[in-house]
Phi, psi and omega in degrees: 000324177295317180303318177295315176302319183290336184283314174301317186295310187304318185291322178284336183285312186290321185297317182296309182303325177290322175297313180303332178276327188259346179316313181297319183299330178253013179053035176292323183193108169193166176249124184266111182293320182292325178269346177073030172202170180281163163244135181220120173050045172084351181254155175291137180230093182227142176287325173104016172296137190088346181268165175285075178234150182286160185295333177292318181289323172306318179293320182292314177299330186285326181284314195278318180263348182247289193291314182294321179294323187278321179297314180293323168298317188299309182302319180291320179298312186297314183302311182298318184278339174296322179270326183238016185054225186276056186284336166297321180296313192275342182239349179226324187313118174294339177283318181288330175296332179284321180307310180296325179291319177286330167308310182289327179294321183293324174298316183293328181268333177233346179083002174240151174280337177217146184282351175282343179286140190291309199247145170271161181293153179286175168307311175302306175309319175292326180290324187289334175276000181061052183224140180247116189284122179209115186305335182300331182289359171284340179282345174266325183289308179295308181297327178294327174296311178302316179299315186285331175297311179293317181304308185296320179301317182298309185297312181303324179291335173285342174289342179232359171230143174325106183306323175297323171307307191288315184285336175288315180296321178294314176307315177262018184047039183243030173294135182296160178307314191295314181291323175305304184309314182291315178295322181288314181297315181298315175293331179284314180293316181294322179295318168301316178297311180293329183281315193249329191227028188286325173286328183292325178296308193292320191283314196241340189250350186265112178297329183283320174302317185297315177310307182299311180299322181291318185292326180283326179293334179283358183246104178300342179256010181297156185294129169206163180287114177263139179258118183274105183291341175301334185247026183295334182300331179294348179287345182300326182265013177242148180261046177068036184302320174292327176298311183295339184279336190288112186295339181267004183062041176260175179248094193302343180277357187268188182297160184301309187304332177277357184248032188304310186268017179305141175261359178060036179283339177070015181296328188287324174299308179304312180296327172292322174295321181295317176305313178299316175303319185286324177293324180293315180299321181292315190291324175298308183306319184294315184295325178294000000 
């Protein structure tokens, strides 16, 4: 069942990453600095500040296009995260999908999920995660990090400046000085973050992730991974596979307050199920 969930989760992550990249092109959602208002689902979304409107019409616009949507979104978001925690992070977030990708590539290149970890995983632990260590993967990881850093910087620029204008200038090498500075600086910062500090940003630097975690922690019955202590004897044949599988480097069998930044990705459950299958296969083989 968890394997099926991982397939569905991969589909939702890829789909949302594509949506994140193309949304400005179709004016699905972006803010236009030149025009001074938002686009939403292809329509202008403006309160009307600075336009020739009466005070009454401006007040109505502020209520209809400002307060009501924002408050409704906050209430819906709080309810969703109150029940399910960081479900956006684990199932949709285009940043976290890259975090998982770079985690796996770094495991293949170094045997560690992060360069800050002191010890790399053993060969048996890597085998449990279906990973073969080979330093040649660095030649895949580093270029991909640089490419994604530039891609993110470029996409973020299209969220505030007309995307047709941005892509046309990039294609013809006619970017203005201000756009060049933004792309170089943003690409550099994002590439460093993807390579060195992606976990730290997700756990401590993302305001949206923090909001989800706080809402979830307020609910004692919120969705979470529970460790059934009555079956702890089954862990004797396992080498902490659930810990090694967690992309946030958490300990899934610990208390809820220690799982503050859990993304509900279910990778620990998938690893546990795989481990049991491997143990069962090994036992059958021994008997044979």
